[in-house]
C-alpha positions as a printed Julia matrix, in Angstrom:
94×3 Matrix{Float64}:
   0.07    0.02   0.04
   2.83    2.44   0.84
   4.78    1.3   -2.13
   8.38    0.69  -2.99
  11.25    3.06  -2.0
  14.06    1.44  -4.22
  16.85    3.94  -3.82
  16.22    6.04  -0.64
  17.99    5.68   2.58
  16.2     4.18   5.6
  15.77    7.51   7.41
  14.01    9.04   4.25
  11.83    5.89   3.83
  10.8     5.94   7.46
   9.89    9.77   7.23
   7.9     8.98   3.92
   6.09    6.12   5.36
   5.09    8.02   8.57
   3.96   11.02   6.48
   1.87    8.85   4.19
   0.29    7.03   6.96
  -0.55   10.36   8.59
  -2.26   11.54   5.48
  -4.12    8.09   5.24
  -5.3     8.59   8.75
  -6.4    12.13   8.22
  -8.31   11.15   5.09
 -10.09    8.35   6.79
  -8.39    5.58   4.71
  -6.94    4.0    7.89
  -9.52    4.03  10.6
  -8.29    1.53  13.08
  -9.76   -1.64  14.36
  -8.83   -4.94  16.22
  -5.4    -5.59  14.8
  -2.97   -4.19  12.24
  -0.98   -6.89  10.5
   2.2    -5.53   8.97
   4.05   -7.59   6.32
   6.98   -5.8    4.69
   8.61   -7.66   1.75
  11.76   -5.49   1.48
  15.34   -6.47   1.28
  17.45   -6.02   3.13
  15.69   -6.65   6.41
  17.63   -3.86   7.91
  15.23   -1.59   6.0
  12.02   -3.62   6.61
  12.49   -3.85  10.4
  12.69   -0.14  11.06
   9.76    0.53   8.64
   7.63   -2.05  10.37
   8.46   -0.42  13.74
   7.56    3.04  12.37
   4.3     1.77  10.82
   3.45    0.05  14.28
   4.27    3.21  16.11
   2.35    5.61  13.86
  -0.87    3.45  13.98
  -0.67    1.8   17.5
  -3.31    4.15  18.89
  -5.84    3.16  16.28
  -5.63   -0.54  16.85
  -6.08   -2.87  19.79
  -2.81   -4.63  18.59
  -0.15   -4.45  15.94
   1.55   -7.59  14.61
   4.51   -7.91  12.34
   5.03  -10.82  10.07
   7.98  -13.03  10.68
   9.0   -14.85   7.62
  10.91  -17.57   9.38
   7.86  -18.58  11.52
   5.38  -17.77   8.6
   3.24  -16.03  11.29
   2.65  -12.63  12.61
   3.98  -11.59  15.98
   2.11   -9.41  18.22
   4.42   -6.37  19.07
   2.17   -3.81  20.48
  -1.26   -4.13  22.32
  -3.59   -2.4   24.44
  -4.4    -3.24  28.07
  -7.76   -4.77  26.86
  -6.09   -8.2   26.85
  -7.44   -9.36  23.45
  -4.0   -10.01  22.13
  -0.89  -10.75  24.12
   2.81   -9.52  23.49
   4.67  -12.07  21.6
   1.36  -13.91  20.58
   1.75  -15.72  17.13
  -1.17  -15.34  14.89
  -1.96  -16.47  11.27
């Protein structure tokens, strides 16, 4: 949804992602809900991991939980959650 950022440095990528997410939230495209699943297919992982963290942080207040895809486990790992208890930190989900 955010697109590819082929030749940018990670700091620029993160700023672009957070700006884009902010605009999508203001425009009502991203409204929140139970869980946000973040799957980033970006190599190298040194770029994907910081971007996943930025997405999770920028949207955490809108969702009960944020989960990031772990390709080695082929599952999502809950990395942020509210105190409502629906999801647990570290929980693996499909």
